[in-house]
N, C-alpha and C positions, 0 to 999 in steps of 0.2 A: 765477148768473152771467148777464149779458145777452149779447145777440148780439155786441156790439161787440168782446168778447173775441177773437172769431174774425177780426176785420178785419186786414188787411195781413198775413196769414198765408199760406203755401202750403198749400192744403186738401187734405188726404188722410185716408186710414183712421187714420193715427197720430194726428190730431187727438183722436179719441175715447180712445186710449190715454193721451194726455198731457194730458187734461182735469183739473185739480186738483179733483175733486169734493169733497174734504173741507176746502177752503178757500173754500166758497161765500159765507161772510159772511152767511148768512140762515137761519131755521129755518121749520118749518111752524107752521101757527098754532094747533095744538090743545095747545100747551104754552107755559111760559116758561123763560127761559135766563139765568142769571147765571154771570159767570166771575170768581173772585176771587184774588187774589196770595196769597202764603204767610201775610201778616198777617191773612187773612180780611176784607179790606176789597174791596168790589166794584169791578171794574175795567171790566167790560163787562156789558151786559145787554140783552136783547130789547127792541124798542120796545113789545111789549104788557104790560110788567112792571106798569104801574098796575092793569090789571085782576086782578092777582093780589095784589100787595103794598099798593095802595091809594096809590102814590107814583109821581111822574113819573120818567122815566129821569134827569133832572138830580139829583132828590132822593135817587136810590138809589146813583148812582155815588159811590164814595168811602166809603159807610156800611158799617159792620160787619154780618155776616149776623145777629147776635144782635137786631139792631134789629126783625127781623119774626118771629122765632121764639122761643119759650120755652126755658130752659135744657136741659130734656129732650131737645127736639127737636136743638138744637145739639149736644149730646152725641152722639145717635144720628148726626147727619150727620159728625161728627169720626170716630167709630168706624168708620162706612161708608167714609169715605176712607181710613183705615189698612187697612182689608180689601183696598179696590179697588187700593191701591198693591201689595200683596203679590199678589194674584191677577191684577192686569192687566186685570180686568173690571170693568164697572160694578156697584155696589152699590145696592140698592134699599130703601126706607123706605116703608111703606103706612100709610095712614090717619093721616097727620100733619095739622098744622093751621097755617096761617098766623095768628099772633095779630092782626096789624094788621087783618085783613079777616075773620077767621073762616073762611075758605075751606078745606075739607078737600082735602088733596092726597096725591098719590103722588110720591116723590122719587127720582130717581137721582142718584149721586154718582160722579165719577171724577176723576183727575187727567191731564192731556193732557201732561205734561212741562213745562208752563210755567204754567198756571192751575189753579185748583180749579174744576171745573165741578159746578155743581148746576142740576138741571133738574126743574121741577114740571109736574104734569098734574091738572087739578081732577077730583075725583071726583064725577060727576054723578048716580050712581044707587047703591043698596045693591048690595054684592057678590051675584051670582047664585050660587047653589050649583053650577051646571054650569061655574063658571070653574075649580073645582079637578077638572081632568079628566084629570090625569097618571096617576093610577091606573088609570082606565078604560082609557086608552090603552095602559098597560104590559101589560094582559091580552092584548092582541093578539100579544104576543111568544111567549107560550106556545102559541097557537093556530097560528102560522105554521110551515110544515112547511121553508121555506127562505127565502132572501134576497128572491126574486121574490113570494112570497106575502106575506112581511112588508110589503113595499112597498106592494103591491095594498091590503091591509087597512089598513094606517095611513093611507093617502091618503083611503080612504073615511071613516075615523073623524074625520080632521082636518077634512074638509069639513062634516060633521055638527056638531062642536063649534064651529067657528069661524064658521060661516054664510056663507063666501064662496060665490059663485056657482060658482066653478071652483078645484079644488086639484089641481096637478100634481106629480108627482115628475120633475124635471128632471135628468137625469144628464150629467155631462161626459164626453166622448169623449178618446181619446188625442189627437187633432189639434185639440182645444180646442173643437170644436163641441159642441152639446149635443143630446139627444133627450129627448122626453117618453115615458117608460117606463111611467107609470102616471097615471091621471086619474080624479076624482070630479067630477061637474058637475051643474048643474040641467038637466033634459031637453031643453030647447028650444035649447040651446047646441050648436053644432057641436063635434065632437070634435077634440081636438089630439093625442091619444095617436098615437105613431109618427111625429110630425113631428120634423123636425130644424132646428136654428136655427144659422147660422154662428157662429164664434168671436167675430166683430166685433160681435155683438149684445150681449155682455157684455165691455166693455173690461177690460184688465188690472188697472187701480186699482181697478175695481168688485170684481173677484174678491178682491183683497187685502182690501177692506174687509169682504166677506162671510166671511172667516176671522177677521177681528177682531171682528165684530158677528154673532152668530148669527141675529139677527132685525131686519128692516127693514120698516118701515111706510110707506107712502105714503098719506095719508088722502084726498086729492082732487087730481086732477090740474089743476082749475080753481082751487084754492086761490092766493091771494095770499100770497107769502112774507113773513115778518117779518124785517126787517132787524136785526142785532146792531150796538149803539151803544155808544160812538161809532164811526163809520166810521173804517176806517184807509186811509191814501193809496196804500199799495201791495199787491200780492197776497202777498207774502212775509211781511207782518206780520199777515194774516188770522189768526184763530184756528183752531186745528186742531180740526175737528169729527169725527175719525175715530170717535170712540166715541159720539158724540152720539146720543141716541135720537129728537132731534127734528131733525136735520140736514136741510135743504132738499134738493130733488131737482134734478139736472143738466137744463136746458132741454132737451137732446138726448133725455134718457130721458122727460120729460114729452111730448115730442111723439110719441116712440115708442109710448107707452102710448095717447095719444089715437088714433093712427093704427089700433091694434088695436081700438079702442072701449072700452078698460078705463078706469073712473073711479077706482078705487083698488086698491092691491095690498099683499101683505105676502109676504115671502121668509123661509124658515127654512133656515138654512144646515146641510148635513150634512157634518161633518168627520170622515174617516177616515184614521188614521195621520197627523195633521197636515195633511192636504191636503184641498182643496175637492173631495168626490167628487161632490156634487149639492145640490139645492135643492128644498124644498117651495114652489112658486111659487103664490101665492093671488091669483086675480083677482075683482074685484067691478065691478059696472056701475053702482054708485051709491056716494057717498062713504061711508067706513067707516073708523072707528078701534076696534079691540079695545081692552079696557079694559087699562090698564098691567098689573093684576095677572095678566089672562089672557096677556098677551104674556110677562111673566115665567114663567109656568107653560110656556109653548110653548119658551121658551129652555132650561128645565130638561129638557123632554121631548127636545128637540133633542139634547142631550148624551147623555141615556140612550139614545135610539134609536140614535144614531150608534155607541155601544158595542156596542148588541145587533146592529146592521146588520154592523159590523166583525167580531164573534163569527161569525156565521152565514157571512160572506164567507170568514173564516179557515177555518172548518169545511169549506166547500165547496173551498177551495184545497187542505187537507190532503188530502182525497179525491183531488184532481187530483195532488197530489205523491206520493202513495201509489202511484198509477198510474205516474206518471213514474219513481219508485224501483224500481217492480217492473221496468219495461222496462231501467232502468239495470243492475239485478241480472242480468237475462237477458244483456244484452250482455256485462257484464264476467266472467259465469261461462261464457259460450260462445264468446267471442272467442279465436280461434286466433293464436298467435305464431309458429307454424311457416310460416305463409303470408305474402306480402308485405302490407304495411299496407293497400293499395288493396283487395287480395282480401279480407282479413280484415273490412274495413268492408262490403264488397258482400256479403259472406256473411250480414250482419246486417239486410239491407234489409227482409226481412219483419218482423222484431221493430221496426225503426225506425218503419216505416209504421203500425204499431199506436198510435204516439205522435202522429203528424201525418198527418192525412187529406189526400191528394194523389192525382194521376192518374200520377206518374212520379217517380222519384229517381235521382240520379246523385251519385256521389263522383268528386273530382279531387284526386290526391295526386301531387305532383312531376310534373305533366303527364299521368299516366295516368288514365284515365277508365274508369269501370264504371257501368252504368246499367241501370234496370229500368223498363218501363212507358214512359210519355210522357217525351220528351226532345228537346232541341235538338240539331241537327247539331254536327260537331267545329268547324267555323269560327264558328258562332254561339256555341258555348260558350266559345271563346277571346276573343271579343269581349265576351261576358257577364262574364268573368272580370277583363278589363281594366278594365271600368266598375265592377266591385265592388271592385277594388283601390283605387279612389279615395275608398271610404267608409271609415268607422272601422275600425281591424283587430280589435276584439273586439266588435262589436255584430251582432247578427242582422238582416239587411235583409229587410224585408217589402214585397215589390213586387207591387201589384195588377194594375199595367197595365205591361207591359214595353213597349208602343209609346210610353209617355211617357218610361220610363227609358233606353231603348237608341235614339239617333237612327237613322232609317230603318228601324226594326224594323216588319215587317207581320205581325200576328197570324194572319190567314188563311194565309200560307205555311208556318207552322210548328205552328199548332194549341195553342201554348203561350201563355197570357195573363200569367200571374204567376208569380212564383218566390219561395221563401222560402229565403235564403241564409244558411248557418250556417258562419261561418269556423272552421275548427280548427287553424289555425297561422298564424304571423305572417310568417315568411319561410323558404321561399316561402310565399305564399298559398294555402292548399288550402281546398276548400269541400266542404260536403255541401249539395246542391241538391234542394228539393222544387218539383215543377212542377204546376200547375193549368192545366186547358183553359179556354177562354173560357166565361163564363156571363152570360146578360142579367141584369142586376142593376138594380132601380128604387130610388132613393132619393127619399123624400117630404120636401120642404123646405117650411117655412112661408115661401113666397115665394122669389123668386130669389136663391140665395146669392150670385150673381156681382154683385148689385146692392144690397147691404146698405144702402147711403146714398145720398144724391143731393145736388147742390149747391144752396145757396139762391140768393136773387136776386143777380145779378151775380157768382156764384160765390164769394160772401163767406164762406160758412160751409157746415157739413156739416148736412144733414136726413136724419133716419132714414127708411127705406123706408116706403112707404105701402101697399104691398101684401103681404098674409100669405095669399093664396090658395095652396092646395097647388100646389106647382111640382115636377114630377116630372123627376128627372134620371136618364137611362137609359144605362147602359154595356154595349156589345157586345163590347168588345175588353178587358174586365177579367175577373179571375177572381173566385170567391167570396172575400170579403174575410178576410184573414188576422186573426182575432180575437186579441186581446190575450191571452188564455189561451194560444193556440197559439204565440204568439211567446214567452211565458214558458216554455212546454214546450220550445221549440227552445233557449232559452238554457240550460235544464238539461240538454239533449242535448249542447250544445256542451261543457259542462263534463264530462260523461261521456266524449265522444269526446277531448277533451284528455287526460283520465286514460287512455284506452285506449291513446293515441298515445305518451304517455310511458312507460307500461308496456311498450309494445311495443318501443319504442327500447331502454329499460332491459334487457329480458328478451333482445332480439337482442344487445346488448353483452355481457350477463352470459353467453349461450350462446358468444359469440365468445371472450370471455376463458376461459371454462371449456374450450371446445375447444383453445385454445392451451395452457392448463395441462395439460389432459389429453394433449395431443400431447407436451409436454416430459415428462410423467410417464411416458408409454408408453415414450418413448425411454429415459429413465433405467432404467425397469423392465426394458425389453428388454436393455439392455446388462448389468444386474445379473443377470438370469436367464441370459442366455447365459453370463456368466463362471461363474456357479454350476454351470450344467449342464456345462460343459467342464471345471470342476474335478471335478465328480462322476464324469463319465466317466473322467477320467485317474485318479482314486482307484480307480474299479471295475477299471480295467485293470490298474493296478500291483498291487493287492491279489489280483486273481485269478491274476496270473503268478506271485506270491510263493507260492502254494498248492503247488508242486511237482508240477502235473498234467501230463499227456501234452498234446501239441497238440490233440489232438481233444477232450478234455476241457475244456482251457482255452477253445477256441473255443465249445463247447456252453454251459459256464457263463457266459462273457462275453456271449454272444448273448442267452441268457435274461434277464440282468440288464438289457441295453440294450433288449430288447423290453419288458419290465416298465415301463422307464423312459418309453420311447416311447408305451406304451399309456396312461400316466397323462397325459402331455402331450397326446395326442390328445384325450382326455376333457376337458382343460381348454380346449383351443382350441375344441372343439365348444361349451363352454358360455360362451365369450368371456372367458375367465379370470374367471368367477364361481364361486360355490359349485357342487360336484359332488356327485352321490349317492354315498354310501358303498356302498350295496348295489350300484350299477350298477360301481363299481371292483372289487368282488368278483367280480361275475358275469363281467365281461371276464377277469379273471385265471384263473378255474377252468376257462375254455374248454379249455386244453391237458391238464387232468388228469382231465377226465370221461370214465369208460369203463363198459363193462357190469359190471366185477367190483369197482368201489369206487363209494362214494357220498360225495358233499359236500352238507351241510344248511347253510342259511342261515336264520337266525331272529332276526327284530328289526324295529321300525319303522324307516322309512327316515329317515336322517339326513344333512343336507348338510355336506359338509367344504370348509373354506376352500382356495383354490388353494395356499397356502402349505404347508399340511399335507398336501396330497394327494401329493406325490412321495415324502416320508420314509414315509408310510404305506404307498403302493404298494410301495416296496423292502423293507419288512419283511415284508408279506404274501407278496410273491414268494419271499423267502428261507425262510419258514415252509412254503409249498408246495413249493419244491424239496428241502427236507430232508424233508418227508413222502413225496414221490415216491422219493426215493433211499433213504431208510432207515426210513420209518415206515409209516402207515396207507395211503398210496397207492403203496406199492413193489410190485414184482412178487410178492414173497413175501406181500404183505398182500391176499390174495385176497377177503376180506370186509371189507377196511378201510373206516373211515369217518372223515371229518374234520367235525365240527359247529363251525360258527362262530355264535355268537350275541352279541348287543349289546344294550345298553340304557342308559339314562341314570340316573345316581345323583342325589343332592340337589344337586350343584354348579350346573347339571346338566353333569357330565362325561360323555364317551363311554366305557363300560367295554366292551371286547371281549374274550369268552371263546373260547379254541382248545382244542378238545378232540379228541384222536386216540383210535381205538378199533379193535381187530380187524387190527392189524398185527403185525409180528413183535416179540418183546420189545426194549425200549428200555433203554439204559445211557447214563450221561452220556458226552460225547465226551472222548477222551484229551487233546486240545488243542483250544483255540478257534479256529475258523476265521474268515476275514473275514465270511463269511455270518452267523455266530453273533454276531459283534462287532456287525454292522449290527443285528441283531434285538434285542441288548440296549442298545445306545448311541444309535441315531439318534433315537428317540421322545424318550427324557430329553434329550438333548444339543439338538436342534433344536426341540422343541416343549414341553419342560419337562414332560413327562408320565412315566409309569411304565411299566416291564415287568417282569413276573414270569413265568419259565419254569422248568418242572420236568420232569425226565425220569424218569417211572413206568415200570415194566416193562410195564405195560398200554399204555402210550402217553403221547405228549408232551401236556402241558396248558400253557397259558398265558394270562396276563391283561395286557391293554394297557389304559392309560387315556391318552385325548386330552383336554385341558383344553377347556373349554366356549368360550373365546374363538375356537376354530378351528371352532365348529359354528354350524349355523342350525337351530335345534331347533323341533319342534311342541310349542308350551307346553301345548296341550290335553292332549296325551297325557302330558306330564309332570305336569300337574295331576291327571290321573287316576291316574297311578302314585302321587302324593303320597297321594290320597284312600284308596288301597289300603293304606296303611301306617299304621293307626290308632294306634299307640303315639306315631309321630312327630307326627302331627297334633294328638293330644292335647297334646303338648309345644309345639307351635306356638300352638294356640288358648290355652293357658294362659299362654303369653308375650306375648299381645297387650297393648299399653299402654293405659291409662286415657283418654289424651287424645291428640289428634293436631292439626296445624296444617296447612291448605292455604293455600299463598300463589299465587293466580291472580287475574290482573286482569280476566277475563271472569267475571262473577257466575254466569251460567248454568252454565258449567264447574265453577267452584268449588263451587256447590251440589250438582251432580252428583257430584263427587268426594266431598263430604261425605256424600252420601246412601249411596254405595258403601262407605267406610270404616265408616259406622255399620252397614250390613248385614253387614259380615265380623265386626263383634264389637267395635269401638272405640266406647264410648259417647259420649265428648265430642269433638267435633271443631270446631274454630274455623276460620273462613275470613278471609282477609284479601286486600286487593287491591294493598297496596303495602308497601315493605319498613318504612316507618315504623310502619305499624298493626301489622305482624308483631312487630316488636321490642316494643311495648307489650304485645302478648298474651304473648310470651315472658316478658317481665319479670314478668309476674304470675302465672305459674303454671309447673307442671312439664310440659314437653312430652315425650311418649314417641315421637313420629314426626313427621317433617316431609315433606310433599309440595310439591315447589317447582317452580313455572314460572320460566323464567330471565328472559324479557323482559316485563317489566310496564310497558307503555306507553313512557314515555321513560326508564326505568331498568332495570337489571338486578339479579339477586338473588344474584350471585356472592359479594359481601361477606358477606351474610347466611348463604348456605350455609357459608362458611368459619367464621362465628361459631358456627352451630349444630354444626358438626362438632367444633370445639374444646370444646363443652359435651357431646360424646359423644351428640348426639341421632341415633338412626336416620333416615336421609334419602334420599329418591329424588327424580330430576329428572324431570319431565315437560315435553314440547317438542313443537312442532308442525313443527320443522325437520327431523325425520327423520334421515336419514343426513348431512345437511349441517349439523347442529349442530357448533359448535366449542366445546369445553369446554377450559378451562385445564388445564395439565398437573398442577397439584396437585389436581385434582378429578376425574380420569379414573377413580377407583376407585368413585366413586358412581353406582349404577346408574341407568340413563336409560330411561324409557319415552316412546314415540312417540305422539302424539295422533292419532286417538282412541284411547283406552285400553280394551282389552277387560277384562272382569272378570277371565277367567283370568290374563292377564298381570299385572294388579294383585295377585291372590292369590299368584302364583307369585313375584313379586319381593318381596312383603311377608314371605312365610315365609322366603325366602333372606336378606333383609336381617336379619330378628329372629333368625334361627338363627345367622348369622354374630355377631351382638352377644351372643349367649349364649355361644357357643363362646369369644369373646374375654374 
C-alpha cells in the first residue's frame, strides 16, 4: 500500500487494526507468483514472471499451467492443491523444474477461496545438510525440565541453526501486550529480554495472519515490491494473499523495522490450544532469506514445539490444579454448616490464603463482613462493592490499582493498593476479597507505550514510533500484579465457594425440614406414648384391684409396678429416648432387693435395648423380682437365696435371658394365675413377638426369655467371637460358602476392596460391576451364590436388580453410605443392610446369618 491509502481519513490507532495487509497487491522480490482460475488458466501473475518462466506477463496471462511444467510436475501440483484444500495449509514441492527455462524451483500451492495460488522460489544452491535440523531441535525437548527451560534452550538452538543475529521468544500477555521472555543474540547487540511491547505494535489483523501462517519472512526492508498484474481498480478486488509465502509487507511495518535498525526478519508462530501464545521473532541486520526448505522445516518444528510446550504447560497447570484441588477438598471437608455462612467462610481464611498470596482477606455475605489482616474500612468496602456490582456477575475482578478503579480513592489513606474480587453469588452480590498493599513496581518498555505511533506530515497518516530505548514505567500506588495463574486459581475457588454456599443452603434447609418433621413426629410419638402409658397404668390398676387384696397390699403392689414403670421411663428420658443399657435396667430394678442375706448375680455382655422394648421388659423383670421376694429365693424364708440372671446372644442374634432362683423355700406351681404371672407369660410374646418359658421346680423358679434382635443394638465383635467358639456351626457356615459372588458398586476402589474381603472369607470367584446393565450381563452368564449390592449407582438405583436376584433366590445383602437415613422399599425391608465403611466382622456376621437362613429355608 502507498501512503495515499491513509489520506482523507481520521488518523488514530485503529488505522493499524484496519489496514488490509492481506490485500496489498504486491509480493516480495525473492519469488514469483501466479494465480489461476478453476480451469488452470493463469488470471494474474507477478511482474517478475519472465525471469522464472521466460515469458512476459502478457504472454503468461490466459495460458494453462502445463505450458511451463512437465506432466509429472503438474500432477504433483494438482495433488498438492487437493491436500492444501483438505488441510487448509500451504502444500510444498521441492526440487521441481520450469521446463521452459530449466530453472530449479521450490513451489508452494494453496487455494485462497477464489484462485489457485502457485508460488515459486529459485533454488540457488545445493541443500545444506544442516537444513534438516528438526530432529536436533527435538532433542532439546527431552533435556528441558520445564516450559521456561524448554523456551530458553530452543531459542538458543534456533539462532544457531538459522543464523539470524537475534532470536527472541515473544510471549503475548492477557492485556494484548507482549514481553521478550527469552533471547539468543550476537554478543555486540544490546539485550531485549525482559522488555515489553504495547499491543498496538502487532495489530489485530497481523495476529490473525500469524495464526493462519506459522512462518513469515521479510527478506529486506529496502526491497522494492513486485506488483501483481494486471492491476485491479479497487481494493475489494485485490487477490487475498493471507496464505501467500511471498506477501509484501505493510509500509507501516517496514518503517517500524527500519526504526529498530532491522534489515530482515522472520517470525515463527507458536499456537497453543488454537490461540496465538507467542512468536519466535528473528531479527537480522542484513538482508536474509532462509531457503524454502529450511522454512518448511521450521514450520514443522513450530507445530511440534507447540505440542511439547502445550504438554509442559498442561503438566505445570495440573500441578497447580492438584494444589487447588487439595485446598478445595480441605474446604469442603472442614466447612461447618452449623454456623452462619459468613462465619463458615471466615473460618476457612487460613486455608483459602494458602491458595492466593495476599496481605488481607475479607468476605461479604448479605451485608455481613468478616476479615483477617489488611482490609478496607466499612464505608470503603460498601463503595468498593457498589463499583464491583457494575462488573460482570460471574467473573473474577483483578484490580492492581484501586486508585484507578475507585474515583477519589487515595492509596496512602488505606494502605490497600489492589484487590482480587471473587463474586460468590448473583443476588445479592456477595464477595470474597483479597487485598494487597502497595508495592513499587517497574516495567521496562521498549520505548514509551503511550506513544506507539506518531503522525506523518500534515497529519496525513500514522508513522510507527522511532524510539525503542528502554522506557521505565514505575507504579507506587499499585500492588504486585495479579498473575494469570492466580486469577485462574481464584476462578476455581469461586466454583468451590459456590458449591459450599449451595451445600450450606441445602443442608440448612434440610435441617429445617428435618427439625419440622422431627417436631411433628415427636408430638405424634408423645401422644401415642402418653395414651399407651395411661392405658397401661389403667390396666395395672384394674388388674391389681381384681386380685382380692387388702387395701395395704393393693397399694404396695400397685406402687411397686408404677415405680418400675417410672424407673424405665426415667432411663429412657435420660437417654433421650434412644437405646438403653439392659444391665443398667437390671441394676436399677435390683436396688430394692439387695440385702445382707441374699444375693443377686448378673452375668452377660452389655446389650442396648430399643425404647419400645424397654417398658414391657422392665415390667416383666419387676414381676419376676416381686414373686421372688414374696415366695421365692429373695423371700424372708430364703435366708441364703440367690437369683442369677444371665444373658447372651444366639445366632439370630436374639437376646436370650436366663432366670434361675436357688436357696429359697420349696416352690410349687401357683393354684391360679395372677395378673403378675399373666404379664410375665404374655407381655413379651404379645408386644415384642418374643418367647417366655417359665418352670416352677421345687429347688426354685427358672425361666428363659427371648427378645428378638430387631429390638437390640449388639456388639457384633462379641457375637463374632461367640460364633468362633462354636466350631461345629462354623464348619457348617464355611462349608456352605458359595463358589461365586457378585459385587455391584459404582466406586471401583470400594468394589475391589469388597472383592478382596469376600475372597479372604473363602469365596473364590467374585465379580464386580459398576452398573445394573453390567451386573445383569454377569448374572446371565453364570450362577451367582451371593450378591452384595450398593443402592445408588451414579444416576440409577439397584432396587429392580435386587428384586430380580431375590426372585432367583440369590442370597443378597445391601451396603450403603446413607446409614440410618437409608430409605428401603417395603418389599425389601427383610434384606440385611450394612453401612459403609464396612468392618470385616460385620460382613462375616451378616454373611453367616444370611447363608444359614438360606440353608434353613
